[in-house]
N, C-alpha and C positions, 0 to 999 in steps of 0.2 A: 364711671363709663367705659373707661380703658378695661376696667376688669370684665363689665358684661358683653363687650365684642368678643374679649378671649373665650370667654365663656361659649357664647355662640360659635366659635372656629373649632373650639374643643368638640361640641356636641356633633357637629358638622361631621369633623374628622372620625369621630367613633361610628358615626353611620357608615360611611366608605369600609371601614376596618370589619364592620359587622358583617358586610356583605363578602368580601373576601374571606374573612375566618369561616362564614357560614359554607361557603362553596368547597372549602379546605376541608372543614371537620366533618361535614355531612357526606364527604367524598362522593360528590355526584360525578357520573360519568362525565369527563370531557371537561371538569372544573380547569379552569385556567392555571397553565397553558395547555390547550386542549388540541393543539395541533397534530398529536401523534395519534389520536384516536378518532375513527370514524363516526361521527354522530349527525342526526338529522339538521338539516341547513338551518332551521329555526334556532337550535340549540348551539350550532356554530356561530350565527350571529351575535346571539346573546353571550357567548363568552368572547368573542372577538371585541364587543363593547365594553365588556368588563376591563379586559386587557387594554384597550384605548382609554377610557376613562377613570378606572379605578384603581387598577393595579398599581401599588408603589406611591399612588400620590397621596393618599390618605394619611398610611404611616409615616410620609416624609412630613406632612402638616403636622401631623400629632407629635413629632420630634423638633418643628421649628416653634411649636406652643411650650414644649418644654423648657426650651432654651430661654424664650422669653420669663417663663416662670421662673428659671434660674437666676435670671437678671432681677427680679423682682425681690427675691431672698437675699440677695447681696444688698440690696437698695436698704430693705427691711433691717437688716443686720445692722448696718451701717445707722441707720437712723436711732436705733435702740440702743447703741452702742455694745451690742452683742459680739463675741467672737464667733466669727463665721466658719471657720474650719470645722470645729466641734460640731456646730450645728448642721453643716450641710453632710458631714462624714455621717451622723446620726441617720439623716433624710437619705442617703444613698444605701445605708446599709438595710434600713427598713425597706426599701425599695428591692434591693435583692432578695430579702425573706421572702417578701410578696410573691415576687417572680418564681422562687425555687417551689413556693408553695404551689403557686400556679402549674407549674409542670408537672410536680408528683401528682396531684389531685386530679387536675383536669385536661390539660393538653399543652402538648409539646411545641406548639408554635409561638410561645413566649417571646415579648419584646422588652420586657422589664428587666430581665436579666442583663441583657444588651444595654439597656437604659442606664441602669446602675455602674456598670462598668465604664461606660461612655461619661457618664455624667461625671464620676471620679476624675476623668482625666480632664473636665472642663474646669474643675478647681485650680488646675494650672494657669488657665486663661482669665481668672478673674480681673487681674491687673494689668493684661495685657493691653496695650493701645489699639483704638480700633481701627487704624490704618493696618497694622500688624495682624489684626483678626482679619480683614478683609481679605488678606494675601493667603493666611489659612484656607478661607472659606474657598478661593476660587482655586487653590491648590487641591483641597482635599475632594473638590468635586470635578477638575478638569483632569487630573492624572489618571486617576481610575478609569474615568471615560475614554481617556485615550488609549489606556491599555488595554481596554475591552475592545474599541474599535481595531485596534493593530491585531489583536486575537481574531475577531471577525473576519478581518480581510485576509489573514493569513489562512485560515479555513478554506475560503474559497479560492485562494491562488493554489494551495497545497493539493487541491482535487485536482489540477492539472496533470500532477504526477502520479503514474499509476499504482506504485508502492503506497504513498500517502493517501491516495483516493480510496485504497482499500482498506488501510487504518480507520480513515474516518466513516467510511460506510459501516464498520464494526462498531464505530462511536455511536452513530445513527441508530443502528438497532438496537444497541443497550439501553440508551435515553428512551427511546421508544417503550421498550418494556418494560423500564422503571416506572413512568408516568403511567403504564396501563396496569401496573401491579397495585393490585388492592388488598395483599395480604396480611398487610401491618393493621390495615382497618378492620377485617374479617376478624383477626386475633382480638382487637378491643369488642369488637360485637358478641364474641364468646366468652369475655373474661367478665368476672365481676368486678366492682369498683376496684377494690385493694388489688386485686391481680393485674390492674391495667396500670399499675404504679412502675414496674418493672419495663414493660412495653413501651411506656411513655419516656422512661430514662433512656433506653436503647435508641428509640427514635431522636430525642434532642440531641445525644451524642452524635450520630450520623448526620443530623443536620447542623450540629455546632460550625464547622467550615463555613457554611453558605450565611448561616447567622452571624458570624463574625466578620464576614466579608461586607456585612453591612455598615461596619462600625464607621469608615470614613464619610459615608454619605451622614449618618446619623451625627457624628462628630460636626460635622459643616453645618447641618441644619441646627444643631444646638449653639453653634458660635454664631449663626445668622440670627438665632433669636436672642442670645446674648448682646449681638450688637445692635439690634432694635430695641432691646429692653433698656441697654445703657444710655443709648443716645436720644436725641429729641424727637426722633420718629413716632414713637406710640405714646408720646406725652401729648402730642397736637395733632391728632389724626382729621379733625375738621378742616384744618389748613393744609394736608397733605394729598388732596383729592386729584389734584393735577399729577401727581408723582405716581400715586396708585392707579390712575388711568392710564399711565404709560407703561407700569409695570404689569397690568392687568394685559393690556393689547399685545405688548412683545411677549410676553411669556405663553399666552394662549396661543398665539401663532406659531411661534418657535415651538413649544411643547407638543401642539397637536400635528405639526409639519412631521417633527420626528417619530411621536406615534404612529403615525400613518406609514412610514417607511417602515417600521419596527413589524406593523401586523402585516403588511405586505411581505415582510422576510418571512414571516410563519406560512405563509401560503404557497411561496414559490421556491423557497431555500431549503435544502436538507435541514435534518433535524438537529444535529450539533450547532449549524450556523445559525439556525432558527432560536434556538437557546440562549445563545450567546446574545444575540440581538434584544431578546428580552431583558437580558440581564443590563443591557445598557438602558433600559428603562429604569433599573434603579439607579444607576449612578447618574443620569444626565435627564431624561424627559421627564422623570418622576419628579425629582426638586424643580426642575422648571415650570412644570403645570401647576405642583403645590403654591408656588407664590401666585400664579394667575389666578387659582381657585380662592387662595387667600386674600388677594385684593379685590377679586369680583364680588365676594361675599361682603366684605368690610365696605365697600363701597355701597353695596345694595342697603346694608343697616343704616348707613350713615344717611341713607337720604329718607329711609322711615323705620327707625327702631324699633317701634311698637308693632310690627306685624307679626301675626301669631307664629308664622314659621321660626321666627328668631326666638321667640319665648319658649318653643320646643326644644329647640338647638340647647339654648342657653341652658336650661333645667337639667338636660344630660350631661351639658359639659361642665356644671357646676360639682357634678360627682363621676368624673371622668375615672380616675381608676375604679370606683366601686363599680361602673356600669361596665368598664374592660372587663374585669374578673366576671361580672354577673353574665356578661354576653357569652363568653366561655362555658359556664355553668350551664346556663340554658341551652347552647347547641350542645354540648357534650350529652346532656340529660335526654334530649331527642335523638342523638347520634347511637349511643353506644350499648352494649346489652344489658347494663345494670340499669337503663332507662327505657326509652320507646324503641330503640334498635331500629331507626331508619336509614342509618348510613347505608349507600350504596342503592336505596330502594327510590330515591326521586330525581328528577330531572330538574335543569339549571332554573326553569321558570317557578317551580314549586320551591326551591331553596331561597329565591329572590322575593317570593311571596312572604315566605316564613321571616325573612330577613326584616322586611317592611313591618311584620305584623309584632315582630320582637323589638323593634325599635321604638313603635308608639307603647308598646308595654313599658318599655323604660322611661318613656316621658310621664306616664301617668305614676309609676312607681317613684320616681326622682320628684316629682310634684308633691304626692303624698309625704314621702320622707322629710322634705325639706320645709314642709309645713310647720312640723314638730322639731326639727333638729337644724342646726346652722351649717353642720357638714356632712357628708355622707360618710357611713360607718367606717369604711377604709379610709378615708381622708381624715375623720377623727383621730383614730389610731396614729395614723403617720405624722399628724400635727402635733400629737402628745408626744411622740418619739422625739420629732425636729426639735422642740422647745424643751424636751425633756421636763415636762410638767403636765399636770392634769389639767386640761382645758375644757371647762363646762360645754357642753353641746345642746341641751335641750333649750329650745326656744322659750323665752322666757314669758311671753305671753300667752302661752298655753296653760 
């Protein structure tokens, strides 16, 4: 039962990740954040809605579920009397290889390398007490969020000084030009499959500081997942409905309240301050709403686990790693010159419809695959490396 609800949550998270990645890979004009570009009103509402409901929430939820999976790995190793460090080290090394291949061959917006690095850090917390883990979670979320708020407030105050205001206006112009620049996408449109490898490496290295800035949030969510997985909460969800209801109500109220202010900032504040406000979504409102989404979906699942929508999410979630990479393959094939070359050609609504279509395609693919095999193809490889032995994959009754 616990495994099924985790699969549902993974599949749900992958749906949100697909939308964000589709907007980024297809490089639609005005994709989130779109505050620096003039776009039609309907497009603006769509992009604001994606920022409000999707951006940083589903990636964070995926991180939380990874932490729960890590706790399950610890418990499994303990039950089997296996040495945990060699097993988890192989698991993180394989994830690193998957991530590097993802960057080289498909897309530079990879999260698997960061997961591998952060997952390695998580090893040092495997025997830390639950009280200490809670303190780490609060610190990893609160300290960066506070730093970002101070920087945000400073940009507003510094604009009162003529010299600082001039410097910030230059920053505003530079950021606006950066978001409007589509030259990197154009180069991928003009390049062949292998020619794009160099471009992806260069872009990834440019993005690396931004990606590394996610480590505190990722580690915090990993630790929260470890906390939930090690404690009694996940073992007894049926009797946790009252707690889940409180988490849902408080997280949604606070998270959406913060997101309202962040979206408002993108409307009325200069570009630099707006971008810093969006970064606060990554550090604060994203994690808060991730808990709101997870608790809401879990409560709905507990009411009626047999609903078809949950079966769809679960079938995708059972092959989360394969489907994450497959999303990039499909989007890259649609976007770049070696495929259909649709990048820069579509509006946000078209990209959203494509995302929905691709997600349903993943449901069908996952269903057909899991009729014949126990694990997704990448999950099977990952499992064999983790346990360092050949694990049969074909369903026996086929």
